matplotlib code that plots the C-alpha trace (Angstrom):
import matplotlib.pyplot as plt

x = [50.6, 53.9, 56.1, 59.5, 62.7, 65.0, 68.4, 70.0, 73.6, 74.7, 73.8, 72.6, 70.2, 68.1, 67.9, 66.4, 64.1, 63.4, 62.8, 60.8, 58.1, 59.5, 58.4, 60.5, 64.7, 65.9, 69.3, 70.7, 72.7, 72.9, 76.6, 75.6, 73.3, 74.6, 73.0, 75.3, 75.7, 78.1, 76.8, 79.8, 78.6, 74.8, 75.8, 77.5, 73.5, 71.3, 72.1, 71.3, 67.7, 64.9, 62.5, 59.9, 61.4, 61.6, 65.0, 64.6, 67.4, 67.2, 68.7, 68.5, 68.5, 70.6, 70.4, 68.1, 70.8, 72.6, 69.9, 68.8, 71.9, 72.3, 69.3, 70.0, 73.3, 72.2, 68.8, 66.5, 62.8, 61.9, 63.8, 62.9, 63.2, 63.8, 65.1, 64.0, 66.1, 64.0, 62.7, 64.3, 61.7, 60.7, 61.6, 59.2, 59.3, 58.3, 58.4, 59.5, 56.8, 58.3, 55.6, 55.8, 54.7, 53.6, 52.6, 49.6, 47.7, 48.3, 51.8, 50.6, 50.1, 54.2, 55.1, 52.5, 54.9, 55.6, 53.9, 53.1, 54.4, 56.1, 55.6, 58.0, 58.8, 60.4, 63.6, 66.7, 69.1, 68.5, 66.1, 64.6, 65.4, 65.0, 62.6, 60.1, 56.3, 53.9, 50.2, 49.5, 45.5, 47.5, 47.6, 44.2, 44.3, 45.0, 43.9, 47.2, 49.2, 50.9, 53.5, 54.1, 57.6, 58.9, 59.1, 57.6, 58.1, 56.4, 55.0, 53.2, 52.5, 48.8, 47.9, 49.2, 47.7, 44.5, 44.4, 45.7, 45.5, 48.0, 49.4, 52.7, 54.5, 58.4, 60.6, 64.7, 65.6, 63.5, 64.8, 68.1, 71.0, 72.6, 72.7, 72.6, 72.8, 69.4, 68.0, 66.4, 63.9, 62.1, 62.6, 60.4, 57.9, 57.3, 56.3, 54.5, 52.4, 52.0, 50.7, 48.4, 46.8, 46.5, 44.2, 42.5]
y = [-38.9, -40.5, -37.8, -38.9, -36.7, -39.0, -38.9, -37.9, -37.6, -36.1, -35.5, -32.3, -32.8, -35.5, -33.8, -31.2, -33.6, -35.0, -31.7, -30.5, -33.5, -36.2, -39.6, -41.0, -40.7, -42.2, -43.1, -44.1, -46.9, -47.1, -46.2, -44.6, -41.8, -38.6, -38.8, -42.1, -42.8, -45.4, -47.9, -46.6, -43.3, -44.2, -46.3, -43.1, -41.0, -43.4, -43.6, -40.2, -39.9, -39.5, -42.9, -43.5, -42.0, -44.5, -45.1, -45.9, -47.6, -47.1, -50.0, -50.4, -54.3, -55.3, -58.7, -59.8, -61.0, -57.9, -55.9, -58.0, -58.2, -54.3, -53.9, -56.1, -54.4, -50.5, -51.0, -50.2, -50.1, -50.2, -51.4, -48.9, -51.3, -49.4, -52.5, -56.0, -57.9, -60.2, -58.7, -60.1, -61.9, -60.7, -57.0, -53.9, -53.0, -50.1, -51.1, -48.2, -48.0, -45.6, -43.7, -42.0, -42.5, -46.1, -46.4, -49.1, -49.6, -53.3, -52.5, -51.1, -54.7, -55.5, -56.8, -58.1, -58.6, -54.3, -52.5, -49.7, -48.7, -45.5, -43.7, -41.9, -40.2, -42.4, -41.6, -43.2, -41.4, -42.0, -44.1, -41.3, -37.9, -36.5, -33.2, -34.1, -35.2, -37.4, -37.7, -38.0, -39.2, -42.4, -43.4, -43.2, -46.9, -49.0, -49.7, -50.7, -48.1, -45.5, -43.2, -40.0, -39.0, -37.2, -33.2, -32.7, -29.5, -26.8, -25.1, -28.6, -31.1, -29.9, -30.2, -33.8, -35.0, -33.2, -35.2, -38.7, -39.1, -41.2, -42.8, -41.0, -38.6, -38.5, -35.3, -35.3, -33.2, -30.1, -29.8, -29.4, -26.6, -29.3, -32.6, -34.3, -31.0, -29.9, -26.7, -26.8, -24.3, -26.2, -29.2, -27.9, -26.1, -29.3, -31.0, -28.4, -28.5, -31.9, -32.6, -29.2, -30.9, -34.0, -32.4, -30.4]
z = [234.3, 233.6, 232.8, 231.7, 230.9, 228.7, 227.4, 231.1, 231.3, 234.3, 238.1, 238.2, 235.2, 237.0, 240.4, 238.2, 236.6, 239.8, 241.6, 238.7, 239.2, 236.8, 236.9, 235.5, 234.1, 230.9, 230.8, 227.1, 226.8, 223.0, 222.5, 218.6, 220.4, 221.5, 225.0, 225.5, 229.0, 230.0, 232.7, 235.3, 235.0, 235.2, 238.5, 240.1, 239.3, 240.2, 243.8, 244.7, 243.0, 245.4, 245.9, 243.9, 240.4, 237.9, 236.5, 232.6, 230.8, 226.7, 224.7, 220.8, 219.5, 222.6, 223.4, 226.2, 228.4, 228.1, 229.0, 232.0, 233.4, 233.5, 234.3, 237.6, 238.2, 238.3, 240.0, 236.9, 237.1, 233.5, 230.4, 226.8, 224.0, 220.4, 217.3, 216.8, 219.8, 221.5, 225.0, 228.4, 230.6, 233.8, 233.5, 233.3, 229.5, 227.8, 223.8, 221.3, 218.5, 215.5, 213.7, 209.9, 206.7, 206.1, 210.0, 210.1, 213.6, 213.6, 214.7, 218.3, 218.4, 219.1, 222.1, 224.3, 227.0, 227.4, 230.0, 227.5, 224.1, 223.7, 220.2, 218.6, 215.2, 213.0, 211.4, 209.6, 211.3, 214.7, 217.6, 218.9, 220.2, 216.9, 218.1, 215.5, 216.1, 214.4, 214.4, 218.3, 216.8, 216.3, 219.8, 220.0, 217.4, 220.4, 224.2, 225.1, 227.5, 225.6, 225.7, 223.4, 222.7, 219.8, 219.8, 222.6, 224.3, 226.8, 224.1, 222.9, 225.2, 226.6, 223.1, 222.5, 225.6, 225.0, 221.4, 222.3, 226.0, 227.0, 229.7, 229.6, 227.4, 227.2, 226.4, 225.2, 222.7, 222.6, 226.3, 225.8, 225.5, 223.7, 223.6, 226.9, 228.4, 229.8, 230.3, 233.7, 232.8, 230.1, 232.1, 234.9, 232.2, 230.4, 233.7, 235.0, 231.5, 231.3, 234.6, 234.8, 231.9, 232.8, 235.9, 233.5]

ax = plt.figure().add_subplot(projection="3d")
ax.plot(x, y, z, "-o")
ax.set_aspect("equal")
plt.show()
């Protein structure tokens, strides 16, 4: 079970999430996000992360060349792509798929280059980080690897895993004191709940 904590903006939050057992940390390089992190700020955090914790760069409609350049400069392990931009070649890709009214299962056949699909609640206001859930059973509509996101927290992640049996889970806004500032207790509880259900 991959457990990703997204929207990391500080070294303290990054190390707390890693210590709690997170598999991956998300760094948001979309300037329109309240959790936006400059590449320079990310470069000051990433070298201090424990070996084995995946560094995931989050991009929205960013040209493939720019994604590839930043992934190389920061030694990112994965790039998480939102929007319609073409994926870069030669990188591990997690493709975000918005789920909401009018969702069709064939949308889960997008981006064959992607290692996994990250299912998140659709929103007209934000590319993820909305804190709202969707029907987790949608994840059963594909044989591809799925990462559940959208409104997950310590109170509901076990039920989400039971319903969807995903490859991974991703949490952000419901683990925060304020946008971009994590509650370390909630982060630890989320990781523990997700991993305990995975072993159940």
